[in-house]
Backbone as CSV, one residue per row, in Angstrom:
resi,resn,N_x,N_y,N_z,CA_x,CA_y,CA_z,C_x,C_y,C_z
1,MET,50.646,20.172,-18.981,50.390,20.069,-17.559,49.280,19.056,-17.306
2,SER,49.512,18.229,-16.356,48.470,17.279,-15.992,47.765,17.771,-14.726
3,GLN,46.499,17.658,-14.780,45.723,18.055,-13.612,45.266,16.798,-12.891
4,GLN,45.484,16.798,-11.613,45.069,15.645,-10.832,43.667,15.880,-10.297
5,VAL,42.877,14.890,-10.449,41.505,14.955,-9.961,41.398,13.996,-8.786
6,GLU,41.004,14.534,-7.677,40.835,13.702,-6.498,39.349,13.508,-6.230
7,LEU,38.972,12.287,-6.085,37.595,11.974,-5.733,37.555,11.614,-4.261
8,SER,36.738,12.294,-3.580,36.601,12.035,-2.155,35.451,11.066,-1.929
9,LEU,35.735,9.989,-1.242,34.700,9.015,-0.942,34.102,9.230,0.438
10,SER,34.598,10.212,1.154,34.049,10.490,2.477,32.779,11.326,2.338
11,ALA,31.925,11.155,3.282,30.649,11.861,3.270,30.843,13.321,3.698
12,PRO,30.008,14.227,3.205,30.118,15.633,3.627,29.787,15.792,5.113
13,MET,30.451,16.729,5.752,30.305,16.902,7.199,29.243,17.929,7.584
14,LEU,28.747,18.702,6.651,27.767,19.738,6.979,26.463,19.175,7.558
15,PRO,25.897,18.081,7.016,24.680,17.532,7.650,24.922,17.057,9.079
16,VAL,26.099,16.528,9.341,26.430,16.082,10.697,26.493,17.276,11.637
17,LEU,27.088,18.351,11.168,27.172,19.565,11.974,25.777,20.105,12.287
18,TYR,24.903,20.130,11.287,23.520,20.573,11.508,22.814,19.675,12.523
19,TYR,23.016,18.369,12.408,22.369,17.426,13.324,22.809,17.675,14.759
20,PHE,24.121,17.828,14.980,24.606,18.015,16.332,24.213,19.367,16.906
21,ILE,24.211,20.399,16.094,23.776,21.719,16.571,22.301,21.673,16.964
22,ALA,21.474,21.052,16.132,20.044,20.957,16.443,19.809,20.098,17.681
23,SER,20.527,18.991,17.814,20.337,18.103,18.965,20.779,18.759,20.265
24,ILE,21.880,19.488,20.228,22.350,20.185,21.433,21.392,21.306,21.804
25,ALA,20.879,22.023,20.796,19.907,23.098,21.071,18.633,22.528,21.689
26,VAL,18.155,21.399,21.174,16.959,20.771,21.735,17.221,20.330,23.170
27,PHE,18.408,19.807,23.437,18.743,19.373,24.793,18.690,20.552,25.773
28,PHE,19.278,21.673,25.390,19.255,22.826,26.289,17.849,23.401,26.446
29,LEU,17.050,23.356,25.391,15.668,23.809,25.519,14.874,22.890,26.445
30,LEU,15.134,21.594,26.359,14.467,20.663,27.274,14.887,20.903,28.720
31,LEU,16.158,21.226,28.937,16.612,21.524,30.301,15.959,22.796,30.841
32,ILE,15.824,23.800,29.990,15.149,25.031,30.411,13.686,24.732,30.740
33,GLY,13.050,23.906,29.913,11.675,23.500,30.189,11.549,22.745,31.496
34,LYS,12.525,21.895,31.789,12.521,21.143,33.057,12.556,22.101,34.240
35,LEU,13.410,23.117,34.161,13.497,24.083,35.257,12.188,24.833,35.446
36,LYS,11.552,25.207,34.342,10.281,25.936,34.454,9.173,25.057,35.017
37,VAL,9.119,23.797,34.581,8.085,22.885,35.083,8.303,22.612,36.565
38,ASN,9.550,22.415,36.974,9.831,22.189,38.394,9.485,23.406,39.244
39,ARG,9.682,24.591,38.697,9.399,25.804,39.456,7.895,26.060,39.576
40,LEU,7.125,25.739,38.525,5.682,25.998,38.560,4.930,25.005,39.439
41,ARG,5.423,23.789,39.554,4.856,22.766,40.436,3.365,22.525,40.192
42,LYS,3.021,22.286,38.928,1.640,21.952,38.576,1.635,20.555,37.980
43,TYR,0.806,19.699,38.558,0.816,18.288,38.190,0.442,18.031,36.725
44,PRO,-0.602,18.670,36.169,-0.912,18.423,34.752,0.232,18.859,33.819
45,LEU,0.886,19.946,34.152,2.030,20.395,33.366,3.184,19.400,33.473
46,PHE,3.379,18.845,34.667,4.409,17.828,34.868,4.155,16.616,33.979
47,ILE,2.917,16.136,33.950,2.565,14.973,33.134,2.773,15.272,31.654
48,ALA,2.288,16.414,31.198,2.397,16.774,29.786,3.859,16.929,29.367
49,TYR,4.650,17.573,30.191,6.050,17.790,29.837,6.842,16.481,29.878
50,THR,6.515,15.601,30.809,7.184,14.300,30.854,6.901,13.513,29.584
51,LEU,5.654,13.503,29.128,5.310,12.814,27.889,5.991,13.458,26.687
52,PHE,6.115,14.780,26.704,6.795,15.493,25.621,8.268,15.104,25.558
53,VAL,8.942,15.055,26.692,10.360,14.678,26.721,10.542,13.243,26.242
54,ILE,9.654,12.350,26.648,9.735,10.958,26.208,9.532,10.870,24.695
55,ALA,8.634,11.663,24.152,8.400,11.659,22.700,9.625,12.162,21.938
56,ILE,10.267,13.205,22.443,11.457,13.732,21.784,12.594,12.715,21.863
57,ALA,12.746,12.048,22.996,13.772,11.011,23.120,13.456,9.831,22.205
58,ALA,12.180,9.529,22.021,11.788,8.436,21.128,12.162,8.737,19.676
59,ILE,12.132,10.002,19.298,12.566,10.372,17.951,14.044,10.034,17.776
60,GLN,14.861,10.345,18.776,16.287,10.019,18.682,16.512,8.503,18.658
61,ILE,15.755,7.770,19.446,15.880,6.309,19.447,15.516,5.758,18.072
62,ASN,14.493,6.319,17.447,14.112,5.856,16.114,15.150,6.218,15.057
63,VAL,15.816,7.348,15.213,16.923,7.669,14.309,18.013,6.617,14.460
64,PHE,18.268,6.187,15.685,19.273,5.151,15.933,18.824,3.804,15.384
65,ALA,17.591,3.419,15.632,17.136,2.071,15.302,16.723,1.918,13.838
66,ASN,16.040,2.898,13.281,15.464,2.749,11.946,16.182,3.520,10.863
67,GLY,17.016,4.473,11.218,17.866,5.165,10.261,17.129,5.939,9.189
68,TYR,17.538,5.687,7.951,17.069,6.470,6.814,15.565,6.361,6.611
69,GLU,14.990,5.193,6.839,13.562,5.024,6.628,12.752,5.931,7.553
70,PHE,13.182,6.039,8.799,12.471,6.905,9.746,12.678,8.374,9.418
71,VAL,13.908,8.757,9.145,14.203,10.176,8.878,13.488,10.641,7.619
72,ARG,13.471,9.803,6.597,12.805,10.179,5.349,11.286,10.095,5.483
73,GLY,10.786,9.060,6.129,9.343,8.859,6.195,8.638,9.723,7.219
74,PHE,9.229,9.895,8.392,8.561,10.623,9.473,8.969,12.090,9.519
75,LEU,10.260,12.349,9.413,10.746,13.729,9.500,10.807,14.426,8.144
76,HIS,10.663,13.668,7.044,10.696,14.204,5.677,12.008,14.922,5.381
77,ILE,13.107,14.312,5.799,14.445,14.844,5.540,15.217,13.769,4.786
78,ASP,15.863,14.143,3.703,16.647,13.184,2.924,18.064,13.113,3.506
79,PHE,18.201,12.342,4.568,19.472,12.226,5.292,19.604,10.800,5.799
80,ASP,20.771,10.199,5.577,21.007,8.825,6.006,21.901,8.816,7.243
81,PRO,21.336,8.633,8.435,22.165,8.646,9.645,23.089,7.444,9.749
82,TRP,22.784,6.351,9.061,23.659,5.177,9.119,24.929,5.382,8.305
83,ARG,24.965,6.418,7.504,26.175,6.733,6.729,27.252,7.346,7.623
84,TYR,26.825,7.922,8.731,27.743,8.594,9.654,27.705,7.873,11.002
85,ASP,28.826,7.354,11.424,28.879,6.682,12.726,28.604,7.651,13.867
86,SER,29.068,8.897,13.716,28.866,9.865,14.795,27.388,10.183,14.997
87,VAL,26.616,10.235,13.920,25.183,10.488,14.043,24.476,9.238,14.559
88,TYR,24.896,8.087,14.077,24.273,6.835,14.492,24.394,6.642,15.997
89,TRP,25.605,6.720,16.526,25.795,6.535,17.963,25.412,7.786,18.744
90,GLY,25.543,8.956,18.142,25.142,10.192,18.803,23.651,10.244,19.088
91,SER,22.856,9.657,18.203,21.410,9.650,18.442,21.067,8.826,19.678
92,LEU,21.799,7.757,19.917,21.569,6.966,21.128,21.985,7.750,22.376
93,ILE,23.114,8.430,22.301,23.588,9.245,23.434,22.619,10.393,23.704
94,PHE,22.147,11.062,22.654,21.202,12.166,22.842,19.874,11.677,23.409
95,ALA,19.438,10.493,23.020,18.198,9.950,23.580,18.334,9.772,25.089
96,MET,19.479,9.274,25.531,19.687,9.110,26.980,19.839,10.457,27.669
97,LEU,20.499,11.412,27.012,20.637,12.749,27.601,19.285,13.449,27.724
98,TYR,18.443,13.280,26.716,17.132,13.919,26.756,16.312,13.427,27.940
99,LEU,16.493,12.177,28.318,15.746,11.654,29.459,16.199,12.278,30.774
100,LEU,17.395,12.871,30.795,17.826,13.617,31.984,17.034,14.908,32.155
101,ALA,16.362,15.339,31.096,15.583,16.577,31.152,14.152,16.345,31.625
102,MET,13.855,15.152,32.095,12.509,14.924,32.636,12.388,15.584,33.992
103,PRO,11.269,16.229,34.248,11.106,16.916,35.541,10.992,15.921,36.691
104,ARG,11.316,16.412,37.867,11.264,15.574,39.057,9.844,15.547,39.613
105,ASN,9.413,14.358,39.980,8.067,14.191,40.525,8.068,14.565,42.007
106,ARG,7.407,15.653,42.357,7.326,16.111,43.745,5.877,16.190,44.210
107,TYR,5.047,15.307,43.697,3.622,15.393,44.018,3.167,14.197,44.785
């Protein structure tokens, strides 16, 4: 009997699944934070939360722009986002979505 050995050259999908689950969870947490900041109507909290949202979106932009060097150097995760097109372009989409979670200026 001959046994066939198949070598898969495709990348594993589990890291991509973890990335998208974490990114979607962060997006919903940012939206919940936006609602709370808008309801409290305190200017220092508005400023702090706006800077926080921009920082989180900047992390996604850096995943898009710098790839493996940023993820390994800053986040200390051994993951190459340029290996997966969905993560590469998804990081750009998530960065734009995160900016929708900025609170509205009513002051």
